[in-house]
N, C-alpha and C positions, 0 to 999 in steps of 0.2 A: 417359137416366140414366147409362149407362156413359160417355158422352162427357163429362158433367159431372164424374164422378169422375176421369176421366183429366185433364180440364182443371184440377180442383182439385189433383190430384197433381202435374201439370206446374208449376202456379204455386207449390206448396209446394216442389218440387224446385228451381225457379229461385230462390226466396227463400233456401232453404238454401244453394245455391251462392253466392249474393250475400253471405250472412252469412259463409260460409267465406272467400270472397275478401277481404272487408273485414278479417276477423281475421288472415288470412295476410299481408295487406299491412302491417298494424300490426306484426305480429311481425317481418316482414322489415325494416321501418324501424327498429324498436327494436334488432334484432340488428346492423344496420349502424351505428347510433349507438353501441352497446356496443363493437363492433369498433373504431370510430374513437377512442372514449375509451380503450380498452386500448392502442391504437397510440400515442396521445399520452402515456399513462402510461408505457408501455414506453420511449418516447423520453426522457421526463424521468428515468426510472430509469437509463437508460444514461448520460445526462449527469451525474447524481449520482454514478454509479459511477466515471466518468472523473475527476470532481473529487476523489473520495475516493482514487483511485489516485494522482493527482498529489500530494495532501496526504501520503499515506503515503510516497511517494517522497521528498518534501521532508523529512519527519520522519526518514526513514532516513538521508538524507545528513547532516542536522544531528546525529543521534545518532552517526554514524560520525566526524564532525568532533569532537564532544565527547569521545568515547572514544579519540581518538587518543593522548592522554596518560593511559594507564592500563596497569598492569602486564599485564593480560590481553591487550592488543593489542601488546605490545612483545616481539617474539620474542628480541631480544638480551638483554633483561632477564630473560626467562623462562629462557633458556639458562644464566644465572648460577646459577639454582637447580636445574639438572639434577642428578639423583642425590640431591637432598635429599628426605627422606621426609615433607615437609609437603605434604599434598594441595592445599590452597588457601592460598597464601602471603599473598594480599591479606587474606583473612579472619583468618589467624593474626596478621599484623602489626596489623591494626585492633583485634582483640581485646586484644592485649598493650598497645596504646596506650590503649585505653579503661580497662584495668586500672590505668593510672597515675593515674586519677582518685581511686582509693582509697588511694594510698600515703601521703598526707599529709592530716591533718585541716584544714590551712590552704588546701587547694586542690591542684591538679595542679602538680607540681614543674617540668613543662615549660613552663608558662605564666608568663611573667615579670611578671604583673600581679596585684594584690590585688583581689579582688571587693568591690564596694561594696554588693552586694545578696546576699551569700552567697559561697560559694567558686566559683572559676572551674573549670569542668569542660569537657572535650572532648566534643563532641556528634557531629560527623560526621567521617569519615575517608575520604580518597581516596588510595590507593597509586598513585603516579605511575610508579614504575619500581623497580629493585632497590636504590635508595638513598634515595629521597625520598618523603615523604608530605605532603599538605596537609590541614589540619584546621580545623574551625570550633570555637570555644569561646565560652562565655557564663557569666555569673553570674545570669542571669535579667533583667538590666537592660542591662548592657554586653555587647558581643560583639566578637569579633575572629577573626583567622585566624593560623595558624602554618604555617611551612614547617619540617619536621623531617627530619633525616637519621637513618636507622636502619641497624643492622647486626645480622644474625642470627648468634649464636655457635653453635659446634658443639654445645653443651649445650642448644640450643633457647631460650636466653634472648635477649632483644633489647635492644640498647643504643640509646637515643634521644638525639639532640642537637638542640636548637632552633637553627636557623640563620637564621631571619627571623620577625618577628612584627609584627602591626599590631592596634591596638585602636580600635574605633569606639564612639562614645558615643551 
């Protein structure tokens, strides 16, 4: 009788070990598959990161090229305003230029065109250096661009002179 109990216990222990072995093997295979998947995902993420770094580098270079003609990146033009108590010359000039939209009920006096769909108004301004500004203007239907020369007076008024213009229809 004791031999039979030991035999049954032995068979039960062997079955339990076999069950544990099968489950451990499944877990090992699944863990290996998960590790492989994570390795592949990690590789893909590294490739994506490399592409994004290359794109960022390209955009940075393009932005630097685009901002080449701007007051903020022109040290000689900025030196012209040294000692001037205007903290942001570009914003100051742009604001004064936008104010010219309200000087005349018939449109902005710097724009040599009459609007067919309302009055012509300056929308966007880019200060190129210590003397020139390029602007976009529109009446809602027609639009164009202006090249304007400016001069900041000692009393903080700004004189504007249109030096070139183009109208697109």
